[in-house]
N, C-alpha and C positions, 0 to 999 in steps of 0.2 A: 494446331493453329492458335494456341494460347499465347497471349502477350504477357511476358513476365520480366522481372528484373531481380537481381540478387544484391542485397545490401549487407555488408559485413558489420558485425557487432562493433560498437565503439567508433564506427565511421559513418553510420547512417544518420540522416537528418530528417526533420519533419517533411522536407520536400520529397523524400523517397516514398512517402506514403500517400501522396496526392494522386487522385484518379485511380485508386486501387480498390478492387472489389473484395479480394481475399488476401489476408496477411498470414503468412506461415512463419512461425518461430521454430527454428531448427537448432536444438541444443539441449539445455536443461532448464530448470525452473528459473535460474538467474537470467537466462536469455529471454524467457517468456516475460518476466517482470520488466526488463529493460525495453523490450519491444512494445509492450502494452501501453507505455506512456504515450506513444504516438498514434495508437489505434483509436479511431472515433466510431464511425457507424459501420465499418467493414466487418465482414465475417473474420473470425480469428481462430486459427488452427495451430495447436502446439504439437510438435513432433519431437519426441525425446531421442537424441543421438548421443548424449553424454551419459555413459554408463555409471558415472559417479553420482548422478543426480537422482533424487527420489522420483522425479517426474510427476509430482502430485498434481500439477496444473496441466499436464500434457494429455492429449487425447489418443495419440498413437505412439508406438515405440519402434524406431528405425533399427534398433539393435536386435529385434526379434526376427526369426527366420520367416515368419508369416507376414512381414510388413508389406511385401510386394502384393500378396494376395488380398490385403485389406483394401487396396485400390481407393485410397482416401479421396484423391482428386476426382476420379471417375464418379464416385458416389456423390460428391458435392455437385458436379456438373449435371448429374441425373436427379438432383434434388432429393436424394435419399439420405438425409441426415436430419439431426435435431439441433437445436441451439439451447445453450444454458446461459441464463442471465447472471452476470457476476458484477455486483455493485462495487463501485470504486469510491475512494476518498479523494476529494479535491483540495489541494494545498495551494494557497496564495501567499507569497512573501512580498512585502512592500519595504524596500530599503533603497530609496532613490529610484530604482527600477522595479518593475513588477516581474516576479518569477512565478510561473504556474506549472504545477506538476500533478500527476494522478497516481495514487497508490493502489495496488491490488491487495496487498496484505496489511501493512501498517506504516505509520510514521512515528519516529522517535524524535522528541524535542528536549534538549537539555544540554548538559555539559559534555564536552567531547570525551572526557576521561571518566571512568567509573568512580575514581576516587574524588572527583571534584563535586562541588555543590552547585546545583542548578538553581538560579534565582530569576524570577520572572513574575509578571502580573497576569493572572488568569481571569478572563471574563467569560463566564458560561451562563447563557440565558439571562443576561443583565445582572448577574451577581459577580462582583469583582473581588478578587482576593490576591494579596501579595503572598507568594509562596517560596519555600525553600524545600528542595527534594532531590532525588536522584534522577529526575526527569519524568516525562510523560510519554506513554505509549497510547496511540489512538489506532484502533483496528477496524477493519471491515469484517464481514462474515467469513470471507476466505482466509483471513489472517487470524481469526479467533482461535484456531486450533494450534497455532504456532507459538511464537514468543509470548503473546498476550496471555494465553492459557497457562503457560509455565510460571507466570508471575504469581498466580494464585495456587494455594495448596489444594490437593485433591479433595480435601474435606469440604471446601467451599463449593466445588462443583456439585456435590451431591445435594446440597441445599438450594441449588439454583440461583446463587448470587451472581453479581455482574461479571464474575470471572468465567462463567460458563460460555461455551461456544455457541454460535448461532449460524443460520443458513447463509450461503453465499449470496443469495438473491434478496436477503432481508434489507429493506430500505432504512438502514440505521447504521450508526457507528457506535463503538463503545470506547471509553478511555479510562485509564487508571494512572494515578500518580504513584510513582515508585518511591518507597521509603519516605513518605511524607514527614516533614518536620513536626514533632509533637511537643517540643519544649521551647521556652524563651520567646523570641519574636517570630513573626511570620508563621504562626502555627497553621497547618493546612486543615481546613474544614471540608473543602471540596476535594474529595479523594477519588471519586469515580463517577461515571454517569453515562447516559445514553444520548447521543446526538441524532436527532431526527431531521427530516426535511424542514427547512425554515429556521432551525435553531442557530444560535450564535455561539461560536467557540473561537475566541480570540486570545492570543498570547503576545505579550510584549516583554522582551528580555530586559533584565536590569544588570546583566553581566557586561563587562567591558571587553572580554576576550574569552576564547575557548568554548563559546556556545555553538551548537550545531543542530542541524535538522537532517536526519537520515531517512530517506524514502525507500521502503522495501528492503531494508538492510544494506543498501548500497553505501560504501564508504569512499567512493571516488567520484564518479560522474554525477551522482545525485546526493551529494553531501553539501549542504548549504550552510552559510554562516548564520548564527543566531546570537547577535550581540546588540548592545544598547542602540536604540534608534530604529530597529526593525519592528514591523507589525506582521503577525502571522494569523491568517484566517484558515480555519478548517471547516469544510462543509461537506454535505453528502453530494458526491459527484454523479456523473452518468454511469452507465453500465456497459460492460463488454458483452458482445454476442459470441460466445465460445461454441465452436463446432463440436458436436458429440454424435456418436453413431450407436 
């Protein structure tokens, strides 16, 4: 006697998530990330059905023979589960209209092509700097073991520099400027940092074209323009309540 509805990936809308107590993402980590954008205060359960996915964010594995015996839904109904807090990044883009998105892992801001130069003005805690670089990556604790950590050499991890990973429930974000300009004009002095609750992190592009913002590695539905005239704010967002057993 449970009421439920099925929403297909790339077709669901925010309306599909209204008046819902439990959201289940069935697929791989990519599906989990795309669904998470619409999840607010609901319980969130990830079930891996894509054998090609690492399933890093998933709680159960539908490809395993013992999946039926796990009885995930039954255990949730009987209140026999735990929750894990997963802090998110809140992204706001102002460019005539306001765009709002939430990242579970990270946000990349810069030139669309790796060979291009990213040009922008960075304002971090009231310190403003005009920069040229290969772009900026801002990560959550969940994303700190992925792309962000690979930007730094293993040697830096050992000494506990900003490149080290941190817990998923840590109420902070970290950012790093990739290949910061060191010569000529617009030399980067702000190269990395920690964004905490109440901190300001604003970016304004000085590029006329080919600027982009990618949320959680998405290159289609969550790839936004980052060209002159836009204003981008990054803040500490709310958290997801992930079901764990």
